[in-house]
C-alpha positions, 0 to 999 in steps of 0.5 A: 496820886491814886492807886489804880488796880487791874480789875479781877480775873476769874480762875478760868481767865486767869488759867488760859492766860498762865503760862503752858504747863511742861508736857511732862505734868499734863497727863496722869500715869498709865493705869494699872489693871488690879490683875497685874498686882497680884503674884500667885506662886503654887504653895509648897508641901508642909514640912513635917520635920518642922512642925514636929514637937520636941519635949526638950525644945525649951530647954534650947530656946531658955538654958543656952 
C-alpha cells in the first residue's frame, strides 16, 4: 500500500484558497493624531499657606 500526499503549496496559494476572513478584522482601527492625545489645562496659582514653614510640623507628623 502506498501513501500519497498532496504537493506542497506556497504561502500565497494557501492564502488564496483559505476561507475568507471576517470583515471585523480586515482593517486597522482609525489612526489617532498626537494632538488628540494631550490635554492642556491652565496652571493654578501657588498657595502660600500650603508651602509655609511650620516649626511644629514634626510634632504633628511623628508624635501623634
